[in-house]
TORMARLO-803169 format. One record per residue (C-alpha): z, y, x; residue number from 1. Coordinates in Angstrom, 2 decimals, padded with zeros to 5 digits. Example, Ala and Ser with C-alpha at 12.3 -4.5 7.8 and 13.67 -1.06 7.14 Angstrom:
REC       zz       yy       xx  pos
REC   007.80  -004.50   012.30    1
REC   007.14  -001.06   013.67    2
This chain:
REC       zz       yy       xx  pos
REC  -032.79  -026.95   034.34    1
REC  -029.29  -026.64   033.05    2
REC  -028.65  -026.42   029.26    3
REC  -026.60  -023.25   029.46    4
REC  -029.97  -021.71   030.91    5
REC  -031.85  -022.78   028.20    6
REC  -029.12  -021.56   025.56    7
REC  -029.46  -018.21   027.13    8
REC  -033.40  -018.08   027.64    9
REC  -033.24  -018.86   023.44   10
REC  -031.40  -015.55   022.93   11
REC  -033.05  -013.28   025.18   12
REC  -036.09  -012.48   023.16   13
REC  -034.46  -010.30   020.45   14
REC  -032.88  -008.35   023.49   15
REC  -036.40  -007.69   024.64   16
REC  -037.71  -007.11   021.26   17
REC  -034.93  -004.06   020.48   18
REC  -035.72  -002.61   024.22   19
REC  -039.48  -001.99   023.11   20
REC  -038.30  -000.73   019.43   21
REC  -035.94   001.61   021.06   22
REC  -038.72   003.07   023.75   23
REC  -041.08   004.99   021.46   24
REC  -043.49   006.15   024.13   25
REC  -046.66   003.88   024.64   26
REC  -048.09   002.37   027.88   27
REC  -049.74   005.75   029.11   28
REC  -048.94   009.35   028.81   29
REC  -051.14   011.65   027.17   30
REC  -053.00   012.87   030.51   31
REC  -054.15   008.69   031.34   32
REC  -051.63   008.05   033.97   33
REC  -049.51   005.03   033.49   34
REC  -046.07   005.50   032.06   35
REC  -043.41   004.36   034.21   36
REC  -041.51   002.26   031.60   37
REC  -045.00   000.73   030.65   38
REC  -045.42   000.03   034.18   39
REC  -042.30  -002.17   034.44   40
REC  -043.39  -003.69   031.04   41
REC  -046.70  -005.01   032.67   42
REC  -044.87  -006.34   035.41   43
REC  -042.25  -007.98   033.42   44
REC  -045.28  -009.38   031.41   45
REC  -047.20  -010.54   034.36   46
REC  -044.07  -012.54   035.70   47
REC  -044.01  -014.15   032.43   48
REC  -047.51  -015.50   032.76   49
REC  -047.17  -016.67   035.99   50
REC  -044.04  -018.59   034.54   51
REC  -045.76  -019.75   031.74   52
REC  -048.76  -021.12   033.85   53
REC  -046.47  -022.83   036.08   54
REC  -044.84  -024.57   033.13   55
REC  -048.23  -025.65   031.39   56
REC  -049.10  -027.46   034.98   57
REC  -045.93  -028.96   035.22   58
REC  -046.32  -030.55   031.28   59
REC  -049.51  -031.78   032.45   60
REC  -048.15  -033.45   035.31   61
REC  -045.26  -034.77   033.70   62
REC  -047.79  -036.28   031.02   63
REC  -049.93  -037.98   033.70   64
REC  -046.63  -039.50   035.03   65
REC  -045.89  -040.66   031.84   66
REC  -049.07  -042.32   031.43   67
REC  -048.55  -043.99   034.70   68
REC  -045.34  -045.00   034.21   69
REC  -044.37  -048.69   034.84   70
REC  -041.03  -049.10   033.43   71
REC  -039.21  -048.18   030.30   72
REC  -036.34  -046.20   031.81   73
REC  -038.56  -044.14   033.92   74
REC  -040.73  -043.36   031.07   75
REC  -037.48  -042.39   029.16   76
REC  -036.85  -040.03   032.06   77
REC  -039.82  -038.40   032.12   78
REC  -039.89  -037.73   028.44   79
REC  -036.60  -035.71   028.62   80
REC  -038.15  -033.82   031.47   81
REC  -041.27  -033.31   029.22   82
REC  -039.04  -032.16   026.35   83
REC  -037.51  -029.85   028.37   84
REC  -040.42  -028.25   029.55   85
REC  -041.95  -027.80   026.52   86
REC  -038.86  -026.14   025.20   87
REC  -038.80  -023.50   028.40   88
REC  -042.59  -023.31   027.40   89
REC  -042.03  -022.06   023.84   90
REC  -039.22  -019.80   025.10   91
REC  -041.49  -017.91   027.46   92
REC  -044.31  -017.75   025.08   93
REC  -041.97  -016.07   022.68   94
REC  -040.63  -013.87   025.02   95
REC  -044.19  -012.92   026.06   96
REC  -045.15  -012.26   022.66   97
REC  -042.15  -010.10   021.57   98
REC  -042.25  -007.90   024.98   99
REC  -046.20  -007.56   024.13  100
REC  -046.33  -006.88   020.63  101
REC  -043.31  -005.12   020.00  102
REC  -042.38  -006.33   016.60  103
REC  -040.37  -009.78   015.64  104
REC  -043.24  -012.35   015.45  105
REC  -040.13  -014.82   013.56  106
REC  -039.88  -012.96   010.77  107
REC  -043.66  -013.93   009.93  108
REC  -043.21  -017.58   010.08  109
REC  -042.21  -019.50   006.76  110
REC  -039.02  -021.01   006.10  111
REC  -038.00  -024.15   004.61  112
REC  -036.23  -024.01   001.26  113
REC  -032.66  -024.77   001.29  114
REC  -030.31  -026.42  -001.75  115
REC  -028.25  -023.88  -003.44  116
REC  -025.02  -022.57  -001.99  117
REC  -022.72  -020.44  -003.90  118
REC  -021.12  -019.25  -000.59  119
REC  -024.20  -018.60   001.09  120
REC  -025.65  -016.48  -002.07  121
REC  -022.38  -014.47  -001.92  122
REC  -023.19  -013.75   001.47  123
REC  -026.87  -013.01   000.91  124
REC  -025.75  -010.19  -001.63  125
REC  -023.32  -008.80   000.87  126
REC  -025.79  -009.09   003.67  127
REC  -027.22  -005.45   003.11  128
REC  -023.97  -003.72   003.59  129
REC  -022.94  -006.12   006.60  130
REC  -026.39  -005.53   008.42  131
REC  -025.89  -001.69   007.88  132
REC  -022.27  -002.28   009.51  133
REC  -024.11  -003.98   012.25  134
REC  -026.64  -001.33   012.49  135
REC  -024.10   001.21   013.34  136
REC  -022.88  -000.76   016.40  137
REC  -026.30  -002.33   017.34  138
REC  -026.64  -000.18   020.66  139
REC  -023.36  -001.05   021.69  140
REC  -023.56  -004.46   020.88  141
REC  -027.10  -004.70   022.68  142
REC  -025.96  -003.21   026.10  143
REC  -023.12  -005.66   026.08  144
REC  -025.25  -008.53   025.58  145
REC  -027.46  -007.37   028.19  146
REC  -024.94  -006.84   030.65  147
REC  -023.53  -010.24   029.86  148
REC  -026.93  -011.87   030.51  149
REC  -027.36  -009.75   033.92  150
REC  -023.96  -010.99   034.89  151
REC  -024.77  -014.54   033.99  152
REC  -027.73  -014.66   036.01  153
REC  -026.49  -012.68   039.09  154
REC  -023.74  -015.12   039.34  155
REC  -025.86  -018.12   039.35  156
REC  -028.95  -016.95   041.36  157
REC  -027.44  -016.76   044.60  158
REC  -026.23  -020.53   043.92  159
REC  -029.85  -021.41   043.31  160
REC  -030.89  -019.45   046.58  161
REC  -028.42  -021.53   048.61  162
REC  -029.47  -024.89   047.36  163
REC  -033.15  -023.65   048.08  164
REC  -031.99  -022.89   051.70  165
REC  -030.27  -026.38   051.85  166
REC  -033.44  -028.12   050.53  167
REC  -035.98  -026.24   053.06  168
REC  -033.73  -027.14   056.02  169
REC  -034.09  -030.96   054.96  170
REC  -037.80  -030.59   054.23  171
REC  -039.74  -032.47   056.53  172
REC  -036.65  -033.69   058.65  173
REC  -036.65  -037.13   057.65  174
REC  -038.91  -040.11   059.04  175
REC  -039.38  -041.65   055.77  176
REC  -042.45  -040.08   054.04  177
REC  -040.79  -041.26   050.62  178
REC  -037.68  -039.23   051.55  179
REC  -039.72  -036.23   052.29  180
REC  -041.43  -036.32   049.21  181
REC  -038.45  -036.63   047.04  182
REC  -037.01  -033.68   048.74  183
REC  -040.00  -031.56   048.25  184
REC  -040.07  -032.35   044.57  185
REC  -036.52  -031.63   044.35  186
REC  -037.18  -028.35   046.06  187
REC  -040.25  -027.39   043.81  188
REC  -038.14  -027.74   040.82  189
REC  -035.62  -025.43   042.18  190
REC  -038.02  -022.96   043.10  191
REC  -039.26  -022.97   039.58  192
REC  -035.78  -022.48   038.11  193
REC  -035.26  -019.63   040.71  194
REC  -038.72  -017.92   039.32  195
REC  -037.76  -018.86   035.75  196
REC  -034.04  -016.96   036.09  197
REC  -035.63  -014.11   038.08  198
REC  -037.83  -013.44   035.37  199
REC  -034.96  -013.45   032.80  200
REC  -032.72  -011.57   035.03  201
REC  -035.75  -008.56   035.46  202
REC  -036.23  -008.68   031.67  203
REC  -032.54  -007.89   030.85  204
REC  -032.53  -005.41   033.44  205
REC  -035.38  -003.62   032.00  206
REC  -034.06  -003.81   028.46  207
REC  -030.92  -002.43   029.63  208
REC  -032.27   000.19   031.39  209
REC  -034.46   001.53   028.30  210
REC  -031.12   001.21   026.32  211
REC  -029.31   003.50   028.89  212
REC  -032.13   005.81   028.66  213
REC  -032.38   006.12   025.08  214
REC  -028.78   006.25   024.17  215
REC  -026.72   009.30   023.01  216
REC  -023.29   010.72   022.75  217
REC  -020.93   008.59   020.16  218
REC  -020.53   012.30   018.15  219
REC  -024.41   012.89   018.06  220
REC  -024.95   009.51   016.99  221
REC  -022.43   009.36   014.46  222
REC  -023.47   012.78   013.18  223
REC  -027.18   011.68   013.06  224
REC  -026.13   008.35   011.60  225
REC  -024.07   010.18   008.75  226
REC  -026.66   012.63   007.94  227
REC  -029.53   010.04   007.66  228
REC  -027.16   008.04   005.19  229
REC  -026.54   010.66   002.94  230
REC  -030.15   011.89   003.12  231
REC  -031.29   008.62   001.92  232
REC  -028.47   007.76  -000.52  233
REC  -026.99   011.20  -001.13  234
REC  -028.71   011.42  -004.54  235
REC  -027.64   008.01  -005.76  236
REC  -024.16   008.25  -004.76  237
REC  -024.02   011.76  -006.85  238
REC  -025.47   009.79  -009.68  239
REC  -022.67   007.22  -009.37  240
REC  -020.32   009.77  -009.22  241
REC  -021.48   011.69  -012.44  242
REC  -021.41   008.30  -014.26  243
REC  -017.68   007.93  -013.28  244
REC  -017.01   011.28  -014.31  245
REC  -018.73   010.57  -017.99  246
REC  -016.76   007.54  -018.39  247
REC  -013.37   009.37  -017.67  248
REC  -014.54   012.32  -020.01  249
REC  -015.61   010.00  -022.94  250
REC  -012.30   007.95  -022.27  251
REC  -010.33   010.91  -022.65  252
REC  -012.21   012.19  -025.54  253
REC  -011.97   008.81  -027.57  254
REC  -008.46   008.55  -026.93  255
REC  -007.79   012.36  -028.03  256
REC  -009.56   011.18  -031.27  257
REC  -007.72   008.21  -031.91  258
REC  -004.46   010.29  -031.39  259
REC  -005.58   012.73  -033.75  260
REC  -006.71   010.98  -036.70  261
REC  -004.66   007.90  -036.42  262
REC  -000.86   008.80  -037.36  263
REC   000.29   005.57  -035.58  264
REC  -000.78   006.96  -032.14  265
REC   001.46   010.03  -032.42  266
REC   004.54   007.95  -033.85  267
REC   007.58   008.30  -031.51  268
REC   007.93   004.20  -031.40  269
REC   004.23   003.00  -031.89  270
REC   003.62  -000.16  -033.19  271
REC   002.38  -003.43  -031.43  272
REC  -001.55  -002.96  -032.73  273
REC  -001.60   000.64  -031.56  274
REC  -000.37  -000.26  -028.22  275
REC  -002.95  -003.30  -028.15  276
REC  -005.72  -000.77  -028.81  277
REC  -004.65   001.43  -026.09  278
REC  -004.25  -001.27  -023.73  279
REC  -007.81  -002.36  -024.34  280
REC  -008.93   001.26  -024.45  281
REC  -007.56   001.66  -020.69  282
REC  -008.71  -001.58  -019.38  283
REC  -012.22  -001.01  -020.42  284
REC  -012.27   002.70  -019.06  285
REC  -011.19   000.96  -015.66  286
REC  -014.12  -001.77  -015.92  287
REC  -016.68   001.03  -016.84  288
REC  -015.58   003.03  -013.96  289
REC  -016.11  -000.02  -011.13  290
REC  -019.18  -001.20  -013.16  291
REC  -020.99   002.11  -013.61  292
REC  -021.42   002.81  -009.96  293
REC  -022.79  -000.64  -009.56  294
REC  -025.36  -000.47  -012.39  295
REC  -026.72   002.88  -010.69  296
REC  -027.17   001.18  -007.69  297
REC  -028.72  -001.82  -009.11  298
REC  -031.58   000.35  -011.21  299
REC  -032.59   002.58  -008.05  300
REC  -032.53  -000.74  -006.14  301
REC  -030.19   000.63  -003.11  302
REC  -028.82  -003.07  -001.84  303
REC  -026.53  -001.38   000.43  304
REC  -024.88   000.64  -002.01  305
REC  -024.61  -002.36  -004.20  306
REC  -023.41  -004.48  -001.41  307
REC  -020.55  -002.06  -000.89  308
REC  -019.89  -002.09  -004.30  309
REC  -019.63  -005.68  -004.70  310
REC  -017.35  -005.74  -001.63  311
REC  -015.02  -003.33  -003.45  312
REC  -015.19  -005.67  -006.57  313
REC  -014.23  -008.57  -004.50  314
REC  -011.47  -006.87  -003.10  315
REC  -010.15  -005.89  -006.56  316
REC  -010.67  -009.24  -007.86  317
REC  -008.45  -010.76  -005.10  318
REC  -005.82  -008.27  -005.36  319
REC  -005.57  -009.02  -009.05  320
REC  -005.38  -012.68  -008.59  321
REC  -002.64  -012.43  -006.20  322
REC  -000.75  -009.73  -008.43  323
REC  -001.71  -011.24  -011.85  324
REC   001.84  -011.97  -012.98  325
REC   003.12  -008.97  -012.19  326
REC   000.30  -007.20  -014.21  327
REC   001.30  -009.77  -017.22  328
REC   004.82  -008.40  -017.16  329
REC   003.71  -004.78  -017.14  330
REC   001.23  -005.55  -020.22  331
REC   004.16  -007.23  -022.03  332
REC   006.33  -004.08  -021.41  333
REC   003.45  -001.83  -022.07  334
REC   002.90  -003.67  -025.62  335
REC   006.77  -003.26  -026.25  336
REC   007.37  -006.90  -026.22  337
REC   008.98  -007.39  -022.81  338
REC   012.48  -007.35  -021.34  339
REC   012.46  -003.59  -022.07  340
REC   011.63  -002.11  -025.26  341
REC   011.57   001.79  -026.79  342
REC   014.56   002.88  -028.40  343
REC   017.02   000.53  -026.79  344
REC   019.63   000.91  -023.83  345
REC   019.44  -000.16  -020.28  346
REC   021.57   000.24  -017.12  347
REC   020.24   001.67  -014.20  348
REC   021.83   003.63  -011.05  349
REC   025.41   003.15  -012.51  350
REC   024.85   004.92  -015.72  351
REC   023.27   003.73  -019.19  352
REC   019.99   005.12  -020.31  353
REC   017.89   005.28  -023.52  354
REC   014.25   004.15  -023.24  355
REC   012.83   006.83  -024.93  356
REC   009.11   006.14  -024.26  357
REC   006.92   003.48  -022.76  358
REC   003.64   004.09  -021.06  359
REC   002.37   003.85  -017.68  360
REC   004.76   006.37  -017.01  361
REC   008.15   005.37  -019.00  362
REC   010.72   008.05  -020.23  363
REC   014.40   007.18  -019.93  364
REC   016.97   009.62  -021.19  365
REC   020.72   010.10  -021.14  366
REC   021.67   012.10  -024.60  367
REC   025.21   013.29  -023.56  368
REC   024.75   013.86  -019.65  369
REC   021.39   015.46  -020.48  370
REC   019.57   013.63  -018.15  371
REC   016.18   012.12  -017.89  372
REC   014.07   010.34  -015.45  373
REC   010.32   009.23  -015.28  374
REC   009.81   005.72  -014.11  375
REC   006.30   003.95  -013.56  376
REC   005.91   000.75  -015.86  377
REC   005.72  -001.32  -012.39  378
REC   009.61  -000.39  -011.77  379
REC   010.42  -001.55  -015.47  380
REC   009.50  -004.89  -014.80  381
REC   012.89  -006.04  -012.99  382
REC   015.06  -004.12  -015.81  383
REC   016.02  -005.44  -018.85  384
REC   017.20  -003.69  -022.07  385
REC   019.24  -004.45  -025.20  386
REC   019.68  -002.72  -028.79  387
REC   022.65  -000.18  -028.85  388
REC   024.92   001.05  -031.72  389
REC   025.59   004.52  -032.66  390
REC   029.23   004.44  -031.53  391
REC   028.58   003.39  -027.94  392
REC   029.46   005.62  -025.37  393
REC   026.78   007.25  -023.10  394
REC   028.75   009.36  -020.66  395
REC   032.37   010.49  -020.18  396
REC   031.37   014.44  -020.28  397
REC   029.11   016.86  -021.24  398
REC   028.17   020.23  -018.88  399
REC   030.88   022.71  -019.56  400
REC   033.39   020.40  -020.51  401
REC   037.09   020.34  -019.02  402
REC   038.14   016.57  -017.23  403
REC   041.34   015.63  -015.65  404
REC   040.49   012.85  -013.22  405
REC   043.00   010.02  -012.44  406
REC   043.94   011.65  -009.04  407
REC   045.37   014.92  -010.88  408
REC   042.14   016.96  -010.44  409
REC   041.20   019.14  -013.38  410
REC   038.00   021.13  -013.23  411
REC   035.00   022.21  -015.57  412
REC   031.85   020.36  -015.09  413
REC   029.00   022.69  -014.20  414
REC   026.31   020.21  -012.80  415
REC   025.32   016.47  -013.67  416
REC   022.65   014.84  -012.04  417
REC   021.69   011.00  -011.63  418
REC   023.24   011.25  -007.91  419
REC   026.12   013.86  -008.19  420
REC   028.67   015.56  -010.55  421
REC   030.20   018.94  -009.72  422
REC   033.30   020.38  -011.11  423
REC   034.86   023.71  -010.33  424
REC   038.49   024.43  -010.70  425
REC   040.64   027.37  -011.80  426
REC   040.18   029.84  -009.38  427
REC   036.41   029.13  -008.47  428
REC   036.74   026.29  -005.92  429
REC   033.93   023.24  -006.28  430
REC   034.23   020.01  -006.04  431
REC   031.22   017.48  -005.79  432
REC   031.43   013.74  -006.64  433
REC   028.81   011.26  -006.17  434
REC   027.99   009.68  -009.33  435
REC   029.67   006.52  -008.77  436
REC   032.86   007.85  -007.34  437
REC   033.13   010.39  -010.33  438
REC   033.04   007.42  -012.85  439
REC   035.37   005.32  -010.75  440
REC   038.31   008.35  -011.26  441
REC   038.19   007.53  -014.91  442
REC   037.68   011.15  -016.13  443
REC   039.84   012.38  -019.09  444
REC   037.74   014.83  -021.21  445
REC   039.29   017.75  -023.04  446
REC   036.79   019.00  -024.71  447
REC   037.33   017.82  -028.31  448
REC   041.07   017.91  -028.22  449
REC   044.01   017.17  -026.15  450
REC   047.48   016.54  -026.58  451
REC   050.66   017.82  -024.45  452
REC   054.24   016.10  -024.55  453
REC   057.08   017.71  -023.06  454
REC   060.45   016.41  -022.58  455
REC   063.78   018.65  -022.62  456
REC   067.18   017.18  -022.74  457
REC   070.36   018.64  -024.25  458
REC   074.08   017.66  -023.93  459
REC   076.02   014.70  -025.64  460
REC   078.19   017.36  -027.42  461
REC   075.16   018.04  -030.02  462
REC   075.04   014.19  -030.67  463
REC   075.79   015.19  -034.36  464
REC   072.89   017.42  -034.98  465
REC   070.52   015.98  -032.21  466
REC   068.12   013.96  -034.67  467
REC   068.24   016.66  -037.68  468
REC   069.23   019.90  -037.03  469
REC   068.29   020.36  -033.44  470
REC   064.81   019.22  -033.74  471
REC   064.18   020.91  -036.96  472
REC   065.36   024.40  -035.16  473
REC   063.49   023.61  -031.81  474
REC   060.18   022.71  -033.92  475
REC   060.39   026.00  -035.80  476
REC   061.07   027.97  -032.42  477
REC   058.12   026.46  -030.77  478
REC   055.75   027.04  -033.80  479
REC   056.63   030.55  -034.12  480
REC   056.33   031.27  -030.30  481
REC   053.12   029.66  -030.17  482
REC   051.65   031.67  -032.91  483
REC   053.32   035.08  -031.47  484
REC   051.55   034.50  -028.18  485
REC   047.99   033.68  -029.98  486
REC   047.93   029.93  -029.69  487
REC   048.21   029.18  -033.33  488
REC   044.80   028.90  -034.01  489
REC   043.98   026.64  -031.40  490
REC   047.16   024.47  -032.12  491
REC   045.96   021.36  -034.44  492
REC   049.65   019.58  -034.65  493
REC   053.09   020.18  -033.64  494
REC   056.09   017.75  -033.94  495
REC   059.36   017.81  -032.14  496
REC   060.99   014.34  -031.98  497
REC   063.89   012.46  -030.63  498
REC   062.85   010.67  -027.69  499
REC   065.91   008.57  -026.32  500
REC   069.30   008.65  -025.24  501
REC   069.37   008.95  -021.74  502
REC   072.46   008.59  -019.07  503
REC   073.28   012.03  -018.97  504
REC   071.34   013.68  -022.08  505
REC   069.85   013.31  -025.46  506
REC   065.98   013.59  -024.84  507
REC   063.90   015.70  -027.42  508
REC   060.02   015.28  -027.17  509
REC   057.93   018.12  -028.17  510
REC   054.22   017.04  -028.96  511
REC   051.61   019.37  -029.35  512
REC   047.90   018.66  -030.11  513
REC   045.45   021.59  -029.41  514
REC   041.76   022.17  -029.79  515
REC   039.34   021.56  -026.73  516
REC   038.27   025.32  -026.66  517
REC   041.73   025.89  -024.70  518
REC   041.15   022.82  -022.33  519
REC   041.10   025.29  -019.64  520
REC   044.49   026.49  -020.11  521
REC   046.04   022.88  -019.91  522
REC   048.71   023.57  -017.37  523
REC   049.64   027.23  -018.67  524
REC   049.99   025.38  -022.17  525
REC   052.38   022.71  -020.47  526
REC   054.42   025.44  -018.85  527
REC   054.63   027.63  -022.17  528
REC   055.99   024.70  -024.01  529
REC   058.89   024.21  -021.05  530
REC   059.47   027.71  -021.47  531
REC   059.64   027.69  -025.53  532
REC   062.33   024.73  -025.51  533
REC   064.42   026.52  -022.49  534
REC   064.56   029.92  -024.61  535
REC   065.20   027.93  -027.61  536
REC   068.58   026.34  -025.96  537
REC   069.42   029.70  -024.70  538
REC   068.77   031.09  -028.35  539
REC   070.70   028.26  -030.04  540
REC   073.43   027.65  -027.39  541
REC   072.37   024.09  -026.59  542
REC   073.39   023.15  -023.17  543
REC   070.95   021.39  -020.84  544
REC   073.28   019.06  -018.65  545
REC   072.62   017.97  -014.79  546
REC   071.74   014.57  -014.46  547
REC   075.23   012.87  -013.59  548
REC   073.60   010.27  -011.05  549
REC   071.95   013.08  -009.33  550
REC   075.23   014.94  -009.24  551
REC   077.17   012.26  -008.34  552
REC   074.86   011.54  -005.44  553
REC   075.07   014.77  -004.37  554
REC   079.05   015.10  -004.17  555
REC   078.98   011.65  -002.27  556
REC   076.80   013.14   000.18  557
REC   078.91   016.01   000.80  558
């Protein structure tokens, strides 16, 4: 008999056992009539008995032939045949016992003690959870196995029948009696194989029919399994969740007491020892949350839930092992001994930030722009900070300041966020800049104070008085006009100086410093200074000459 047939015979008896476990009714109905399923089972058992008797006869015959063997090669071949026949007999006997008793007799047999194997011990601890998962899909897998067996036997039985037909045609056709005997022996062997495989096919079909008769819908099976699972283990799961709740509650209470009775926990910048105590507290809390349910499952001896918890622990251990360097850097930052520290300055998203607080969620703040953001400590690993001085700039303006950009745009800052800055111009038009574009335009802040410098030219006829009398008179006149129009209180300083001797005029510079509160009147004040200078020239009779080069160019062009 081929080896692959023996292999399939070895896996056939668990399928028959499961078939009987799933078929709950007995051999007879309550009224005494034979159950159809029981009748089919009895037929299968009868076939197995017949096959077993035939195998026993073959074994006796082979043993007799071994005793009469004349040569060693002949005896070796007969011993191989005997070994195969005895293996087939054991398989058939196990099948008969499994079908007849409805229990797995192999579990009653003693097992040999094996040497300690750590990997096997771990899998032994995980076995309950794996068995529970296998139970969920047992019905489907059993059907698939039986269908595979049926296909295997149905594919090979026609070949065996064809071989038997060919042998039957040859039987008795030869003139040599020895040839006829040899053909008859081969024919008998193939008929035994046919009976053996037919029996196995019949057993597999019986098993499949019982599985199909007992199966329910996937939804009903899932609901039934979940209902059974939580009925048996709902109390244990509730106890485990209660343990987790108690651990979290005690952790919060203990941390609250530490912060209440130890001033170091409430300090703005906590010391290394305080941070170390809090880190150990959090690690212990996490460990108890994970181990607490495991202890509950161990005490109540629910090995399925214990195995599931063990699987979770193994997953956590593997994750921690792979990410240990990253967690080590996070612990350094949490202890305030890493690359980022409290009270220092770091650069993020194009602007500087003050590290206000380091915890599992860290707080960053820009004190001038009035911005803050919260980052997980994991995001702080890739950053670095440095000590900062009190005079270091944080942002070019605050909300409400008037600024002038390097492209000439002037507006009041009405909104600042880490992404955008919004300005409003005189008249109400709003301009929105991405943070990087706004900073690239080098905004000039008018909030504290600003200076206006206006140039006016007078005729060379006033050359003698230009650096003395004219300068003093113009300064007095501009001062009086500024005070008369209500700008005196906002004026910080005013000077009129001789600027230079230009080609067609003597230039005077009017320099006025104003407080930032009139920053919105920047252009109006510029125009006012020009107007005051023009009025002064009219008042004192100072000539404002035309540019000679421009005038000559106009004449040449005409």
